[in-house]
N, CA and C of each residue as an Amber inpcrd file, in Angstrom:
protein
   318
 187.3910000 121.4960000 122.1980000 185.9480000 121.6650000 122.0460000
 185.3870000 122.2170000 123.3570000 184.4390000 123.1270000 123.2600000
 183.8350000 123.7380000 124.4340000 182.9210000 122.7520000 125.1620000
 182.5860000 123.0750000 126.4300000 181.6730000 122.2360000 127.2060000
 180.3240000 122.0860000 126.5140000 179.6810000 123.1840000 126.0480000
 178.4080000 123.0130000 125.3210000 178.5670000 122.1430000 124.0770000
 179.6840000 122.2550000 123.3950000 179.9270000 121.4210000 122.2220000
 180.0570000 119.9520000 122.5870000 180.7330000 119.6760000 123.6970000
 180.8790000 118.2880000 124.1560000 179.5400000 117.6870000 124.5750000
 178.7350000 118.4590000 125.3070000 177.4440000 117.9240000 125.7470000
 176.5040000 117.7240000 124.5690000 176.5600000 118.6270000 123.5840000
 175.7400000 118.4650000 122.3850000 176.1700000 117.2250000 121.6110000
 177.4730000 117.0110000 121.4840000 177.9760000 115.8210000 120.7850000
 177.5620000 114.5460000 121.5170000 177.5970000 114.5670000 122.8570000
 177.1770000 113.3880000 123.6330000 175.7020000 113.0960000 123.4270000
 174.8590000 114.1330000 123.4550000 173.4260000 113.9420000 123.2370000
 173.1600000 113.4370000 121.8190000 173.8620000 113.9690000 120.8260000
 173.7160000 113.4970000 119.4500000 174.0550000 112.0180000 119.3500000
 175.1340000 111.5900000 120.0300000 175.5320000 110.1810000 120.0050000
 174.4690000 109.2990000 120.6370000 173.9240000 109.7210000 121.7750000
 172.8630000 108.9530000 122.4360000 171.6630000 108.8140000 121.5100000
 171.2530000 109.9120000 120.8720000 170.0930000 109.8550000 119.9850000
 170.3780000 109.0350000 118.7360000 171.6100000 109.0910000 118.2180000
 171.9630000 108.2750000 117.0560000 171.8950000 106.7840000 117.3660000
 172.2720000 106.4110000 118.5910000 172.3140000 104.9940000 118.9650000
 170.9630000 104.4890000 119.4630000 170.2580000 105.2840000 120.2720000
 169.0700000 104.7950000 120.9680000 167.7510000 105.3880000 120.4920000
 167.7630000 106.2210000 119.4550000 166.5050000 106.8590000 119.0640000
 165.5100000 105.8400000 118.5370000 164.2350000 106.1450000 118.7770000
 163.1440000 105.3030000 118.3020000 162.8920000 105.6080000 116.8260000
 162.2960000 104.6560000 116.1270000 162.0280000 104.8410000 114.7060000
 161.0080000 105.9390000 114.4550000 159.9720000 105.9890000 115.2710000
 158.8910000 106.9360000 115.0310000 158.5540000 107.6900000 116.3020000
 158.8940000 108.9780000 116.3400000 158.5160000 109.8450000 117.4530000
 157.8740000 111.0970000 116.8600000 156.6440000 111.3340000 117.2380000
 155.9410000 112.5460000 116.8260000 155.6450000 113.3520000 118.0820000
 156.0050000 114.6280000 118.0540000 155.6560000 115.5190000 119.1470000
 154.3250000 116.1530000 118.7810000 153.3230000 115.9720000 119.6240000
 151.9710000 116.4510000 119.3570000 151.7010000 117.6640000 120.2390000
 151.9350000 118.8490000 119.6800000 151.7270000 120.0840000 120.4160000
 150.2410000 120.2780000 120.6950000 149.9430000 120.8560000 121.8360000
 148.5460000 121.1500000 122.1540000 148.0230000 122.3050000 121.3130000
 148.9290000 123.0910000 120.7060000 148.5070000 124.2700000 119.9550000
 149.1380000 124.4210000 118.5720000 150.0670000 123.5380000 118.1740000
 150.7840000 123.7130000 116.9080000 150.7230000 122.5100000 115.9740000
 150.0040000 121.4690000 116.3130000 149.9790000 120.2750000 115.4650000
 151.1140000 119.3270000 115.7920000 151.4800000 118.4790000 114.8400000
 152.4790000 117.4290000 115.0590000 153.8030000 117.7900000 114.3900000
 154.8920000 117.2490000 114.9550000 156.2340000 117.5260000 114.4550000
 157.1000000 116.2950000 114.7350000 157.7940000 115.7700000 113.7290000
 158.6860000 114.6210000 113.9230000 159.9660000 115.0550000 114.6260000
 160.3760000 114.2680000 115.6320000 161.6190000 114.5190000 116.3530000
 162.3190000 113.1900000 116.5870000 163.5500000 113.2710000 117.0830000
 164.2590000 112.0750000 117.5390000 164.1240000 111.9970000 119.0520000
 164.1200000 110.8010000 119.5940000 164.0420000 110.6470000 121.0350000
 164.4660000 109.2620000 121.4600000 165.0960000 109.1670000 122.6210000
 165.4920000 107.8890000 123.2080000 164.4750000 107.5610000 124.2990000
 163.6900000 106.5070000 124.0810000 162.5850000 106.1430000 124.9630000
 163.0140000 105.0660000 125.9450000 162.5280000 105.1690000 127.1740000
 162.7410000 104.1430000 128.1920000 161.4500000 103.9600000 128.9780000
 161.1370000 102.7330000 129.2740000 159.9570000 102.4050000 130.0700000
 160.4180000 101.5860000 131.2760000 161.3500000 102.1640000 132.0210000
 162.0250000 101.4610000 133.1080000 161.0920000 101.1330000 134.2690000
 161.3610000 100.0140000 134.8990000 160.6330000  99.5800000 136.0940000
 161.0770000 100.4210000 137.2800000 160.1130000 100.8320000 138.0890000
 160.4170000 101.5240000 139.3400000 159.5680000 100.9140000 140.4550000
 160.0090000 101.1160000 141.6680000 159.2360000 100.6880000 142.8270000
 158.9030000 101.9300000 143.6330000 157.6160000 102.1290000 143.9040000
 157.1780000 103.2840000 144.6840000 156.4770000 102.7930000 145.9360000
 156.5050000 103.6220000 146.9700000 155.8560000 103.2540000 148.2280000
 154.4070000 103.7020000 148.1920000 153.5040000 102.7740000 148.4420000
 152.0800000 103.0830000 148.4850000 151.7180000 103.8360000 149.7540000
 150.4680000 104.2650000 149.8480000 150.0010000 105.0110000 151.0230000
 150.1500000 104.2200000 152.3120000 150.0640000 102.8970000 152.2080000
 150.1690000 102.0620000 153.4060000 151.5970000 101.6070000 153.6840000
 152.5740000 102.1540000 152.9250000 153.9700000 101.8120000 153.1400000
 154.4280000 100.5750000 152.3920000 153.5180000  99.8970000 151.7200000
 153.8590000  98.6900000 150.9700000 154.3640000  99.1000000 149.5810000
 155.5200000  98.5670000 149.1540000 156.0450000  98.9040000 147.8320000
 155.1020000  98.4370000 146.7180000 154.9820000  99.2590000 145.6910000
 154.1660000  98.9490000 144.5310000 155.0640000  99.0200000 143.3040000
 154.9390000  98.0310000 142.4380000 155.7220000  97.9900000 141.2160000
 155.0290000  98.7860000 140.1170000 155.7950000  99.5730000 139.3720000
 155.2300000 100.3880000 138.3020000 156.2920000 100.5940000 137.2290000
 155.9600000 101.3440000 136.1960000 156.9250000 101.7380000 135.1740000
 156.9130000 103.2530000 135.0650000 158.0230000 103.7990000 134.6010000
 158.1490000 105.2450000 134.4400000 158.6340000 105.5180000 133.0160000
 157.6870000 105.7260000 132.0840000 158.1260000 106.0190000 130.7250000
 158.7140000 107.4210000 130.6260000 159.8830000 107.5100000 129.9770000
 160.5410000 108.7880000 129.7500000 161.0380000 108.8490000 128.3090000
 161.2380000 110.0600000 127.8270000 161.7760000 110.2730000 126.4890000
 162.8460000 111.3490000 126.5750000 164.0730000 110.9980000 126.1860000
 165.1750000 111.9490000 126.1280000 165.1420000 112.6110000 124.7530000
 165.1230000 113.9440000 124.7280000 165.0380000 114.6780000 123.4670000
 166.0690000 115.7920000 123.4300000 166.2590000 116.3520000 122.2390000
 167.0820000 117.5390000 122.0440000 166.1170000 118.6990000 121.8580000
 166.1740000 119.6900000 122.7420000 165.2160000 120.7960000 122.7360000
 165.2170000 121.5850000 121.4290000 166.3460000 121.6500000 120.7440000
 166.4140000 122.4210000 119.4980000 165.5790000 121.7970000 118.3780000
 165.1390000 120.5590000 118.5380000 164.2970000 119.9230000 117.5300000
 162.8180000 120.2890000 117.6840000 162.4790000 120.9810000 118.7730000
 161.0920000 121.3750000 119.0110000 160.8340000 122.7850000 118.4860000
 159.5790000 123.0810000 118.2320000 159.1820000 124.4100000 117.7770000
 159.0340000 125.3830000 118.9460000 158.8980000 124.8690000 120.1500000
 158.8420000 125.6660000 121.3840000 159.1560000 124.7250000 122.5370000
 159.3260000 125.2740000 123.7230000 159.6120000 124.4380000 124.8910000
 158.4560000 123.4790000 125.1530000 158.7700000 122.2680000 125.6370000
 157.6990000 121.3220000 125.9500000 156.8310000 121.8370000 127.0890000
 155.5530000 121.5000000 127.0100000 154.5960000 121.9080000 128.0410000
 153.8670000 120.6890000 128.5680000 153.5430000 120.7490000 129.8600000
 152.7130000 119.7150000 130.4640000 151.3910000 119.6660000 129.6870000
 150.9790000 118.4870000 129.3030000 149.7490000 118.3230000 128.5350000
 149.9860000 118.0950000 127.0580000 151.1640000 118.5210000 126.5230000
 151.5070000 118.1210000 125.1660000 151.6130000 116.5990000 125.1620000
 151.6230000 116.0290000 123.9880000 151.7030000 114.5690000 123.8770000
 152.8210000 114.1850000 122.9220000 153.2550000 112.9430000 123.0370000
 154.1820000 112.3620000 122.0780000 153.6470000 111.0100000 121.6540000
 153.9050000 110.6700000 120.4160000 153.5900000 109.3460000 119.9040000
 154.9150000 108.6200000 119.6960000 155.0860000 107.5050000 120.4020000
 156.3080000 106.7120000 120.3080000 155.9070000 105.3160000 119.8490000
 156.3320000 104.9520000 118.6470000 156.0090000 103.6350000 118.0860000
 154.5130000 103.3390000 118.1800000 153.7150000 104.2950000 117.7670000
 152.2480000 104.1810000 117.6810000 151.5410000 104.1660000 119.0310000
 152.2340000 104.4850000 120.1050000 151.6060000 104.6290000 121.4200000
 151.6390000 106.1010000 121.8060000 150.5250000 106.5700000 122.3710000
 150.4190000 107.9850000 122.7410000 150.6950000 108.1590000 124.2310000
 151.5300000 109.1310000 124.5570000 151.8720000 109.4690000 125.9410000
 151.6440000 110.9640000 126.1430000 151.1260000 111.3050000 127.3180000
 150.9570000 112.7100000 127.7090000 152.1860000 113.1110000 128.5220000
 152.6980000 114.3030000 128.2660000 153.8480000 114.8020000 129.0200000
 153.3490000 115.3110000 130.3660000 153.8760000 114.7310000 131.4370000
 153.4810000 115.1870000 132.7670000 154.5670000 116.0480000 133.4180000
 155.7860000 116.0030000 132.8630000 156.8550000 116.8570000 133.3620000
 157.9500000 116.9220000 132.3060000 158.5310000 118.0940000 132.1410000
 159.6780000 118.2800000 131.2650000 160.8450000 118.7210000 132.1350000
 161.9500000 117.9970000 132.0650000 163.1010000 118.2660000 132.9190000
 164.3160000 118.6100000 132.0630000 164.4740000 119.9040000 131.7020000
 165.6450000 120.3170000 130.9170000 166.9260000 120.0280000 131.6880000
 167.9760000 119.6150000 130.9500000 169.2390000 119.2910000 131.6080000
 170.1890000 120.4870000 131.6800000 169.7800000 121.6300000 131.1430000
 170.6230000 122.8110000 131.1640000 171.6890000 122.8190000 130.0830000
 171.7240000 121.7840000 129.2620000 172.7390000 121.6720000 128.2150000
 172.1260000 121.4390000 126.8340000 170.8110000 121.7240000 126.6870000
 170.1670000 121.5700000 125.3740000 169.3050000 120.3480000 125.2150000
 169.3140000 119.4950000 126.2050000 168.4630000 118.3000000 126.1780000
 167.3990000 118.3780000 127.2490000 166.4900000 117.4200000 127.2310000
 165.4690000 117.3500000 128.2740000 164.9610000 115.9210000 128.3760000
 164.5680000 115.5580000 129.5800000 163.8690000 114.3070000 129.8180000
 162.4040000 114.6500000 129.9730000 161.5740000 114.0320000 129.1450000
 160.1250000 114.1880000 129.2520000 159.5820000 113.0120000 130.0390000
 158.9550000 113.2750000 131.1670000 158.3050000 112.2360000 131.9580000
 156.9010000 112.0740000 131.4020000 156.5400000 110.8330000 131.0920000
 155.3150000 110.5560000 130.3220000 154.3220000 109.7190000 131.0950000
 153.0660000 109.7840000 130.6370000 152.0000000 108.9330000 131.1330000
 151.3000000 108.3470000 129.9100000 151.1950000 107.0240000 129.8560000
 150.6130000 106.3690000 128.6870000 149.1160000 106.6900000 128.5950000
 148.6960000 107.1480000 127.4050000 147.2970000 107.4620000 127.1450000
 146.6540000 106.3400000 126.3650000 147.3020000 105.8660000 125.2990000
 146.7730000 104.7270000 124.5120000 147.8980000 104.0070000 123.8080000
Protein backbone atom coordinates (compact mmCIF):
# COMPACT_ATOMS: atom_id res chain seq x y z
CA UNK A 1 0.00 0.00 0.00
CA UNK A 2 1.27 3.48 -0.84
CA UNK A 3 2.09 6.14 1.79
CA UNK A 4 -1.03 8.22 0.92
CA UNK A 5 -3.10 5.04 1.16
CA UNK A 6 -1.66 4.22 4.58
CA UNK A 7 -2.25 7.72 5.94
CA UNK A 8 -5.81 7.74 4.57
CA UNK A 9 -6.49 4.35 6.19
CA UNK A 10 -5.08 5.63 9.51
CA UNK A 11 -7.28 8.74 9.41
CA UNK A 12 -10.33 6.61 8.53
CA UNK A 13 -9.60 4.37 11.54
CA UNK A 14 -9.28 7.37 13.88
CA UNK A 15 -12.57 8.81 12.62
CA UNK A 16 -14.32 5.42 12.86
CA UNK A 17 -13.25 5.05 16.50
CA UNK A 18 -13.37 8.63 17.82
CA UNK A 19 -15.86 10.50 15.63
CA UNK A 20 -18.60 12.49 17.32
CA UNK A 21 -22.24 11.62 16.72
CA UNK A 22 -23.20 15.01 15.33
CA UNK A 23 -20.80 17.30 13.47
CA UNK A 24 -22.12 19.95 11.12
CA UNK A 25 -19.74 22.15 9.15
CA UNK A 26 -21.33 25.59 8.89
CA UNK A 27 -19.83 27.36 5.88
CA UNK A 28 -19.86 31.14 5.92
CA UNK A 29 -21.04 31.07 2.29
CA UNK A 30 -22.45 27.59 1.47
CA UNK A 31 -24.78 26.58 4.32
CA UNK A 32 -24.38 23.46 6.48
CA UNK A 33 -22.87 20.07 5.65
CA UNK A 34 -22.61 16.92 7.82
CA UNK A 35 -19.08 15.57 8.30
CA UNK A 36 -17.21 13.20 10.59
CA UNK A 37 -14.76 14.58 13.11
CA UNK A 38 -12.78 13.57 16.19
CA UNK A 39 -13.24 16.30 18.82
CA UNK A 40 -10.93 17.08 21.73
CA UNK A 41 -11.22 19.77 24.37
CA UNK A 42 -7.83 19.18 25.96
CA UNK A 43 -6.51 21.17 28.90
CA UNK A 44 -3.55 23.43 28.19
CA UNK A 45 -1.49 25.79 30.30
CA UNK A 46 -0.51 29.14 28.79
CA UNK A 47 1.69 31.88 30.18
CA UNK A 48 -0.13 35.10 30.97
CA UNK A 49 1.25 38.59 30.31
CA UNK A 50 2.68 38.69 33.83
CA UNK A 51 4.43 35.31 33.42
CA UNK A 52 1.93 33.48 35.63
CA UNK A 53 0.56 30.26 34.08
CA UNK A 54 -3.14 30.31 33.22
CA UNK A 55 -5.24 27.19 32.79
CA UNK A 56 -7.39 26.95 29.66
CA UNK A 57 -8.78 24.48 27.12
CA UNK A 58 -8.00 24.15 23.43
CA UNK A 59 -10.90 22.67 21.48
CA UNK A 60 -9.84 21.01 18.23
CA UNK A 61 -11.56 18.90 15.59
CA UNK A 62 -9.70 16.39 13.41
CA UNK A 63 -11.39 16.07 10.01
CA UNK A 64 -10.87 14.54 6.57
CA UNK A 65 -10.61 17.38 4.04
CA UNK A 66 -12.30 15.35 1.28
CA UNK A 67 -15.56 15.47 3.26
CA UNK A 68 -15.74 19.27 2.86
CA UNK A 69 -17.13 21.18 -0.10
CA UNK A 70 -14.09 23.51 -0.03
CA UNK A 71 -11.06 24.13 2.16
CA UNK A 72 -11.85 25.31 5.69
CA UNK A 73 -11.66 29.04 6.29
CA UNK A 74 -11.13 31.10 9.41
CA UNK A 75 -14.57 32.27 10.50
CA UNK A 76 -16.45 29.17 9.32
CA UNK A 77 -18.15 27.37 12.17
CA UNK A 78 -18.77 23.81 13.28
CA UNK A 79 -21.50 22.41 15.46
CA UNK A 80 -20.28 19.55 17.66
CA UNK A 81 -22.91 17.86 19.83
CA UNK A 82 -25.12 20.98 19.73
CA UNK A 83 -22.30 23.38 20.65
CA UNK A 84 -21.14 25.97 18.12
CA UNK A 85 -17.43 26.68 17.59
CA UNK A 86 -15.79 29.22 15.28
CA UNK A 87 -12.74 28.03 13.35
CA UNK A 88 -9.77 30.19 14.28
CA UNK A 89 -7.15 28.14 12.43
CA UNK A 90 -7.07 25.23 10.00
CA UNK A 91 -3.90 23.13 10.07
CA UNK A 92 -3.77 20.68 7.13
CA UNK A 93 -1.51 17.70 7.79
CA UNK A 94 -0.40 17.37 4.16
CA UNK A 95 -1.94 13.90 3.94
CA UNK A 96 -5.66 14.70 3.47
CA UNK A 97 -6.59 15.53 7.03
CA UNK A 98 -6.65 18.73 9.04
CA UNK A 99 -6.87 19.89 12.62
CA UNK A 100 -9.34 22.72 13.09
CA UNK A 101 -8.50 24.92 16.07
CA UNK A 102 -11.78 26.16 17.53
CA UNK A 103 -13.21 28.83 19.79
CA UNK A 104 -16.49 28.10 21.57
CA UNK A 105 -19.29 30.47 20.52
CA UNK A 106 -22.30 28.88 22.28
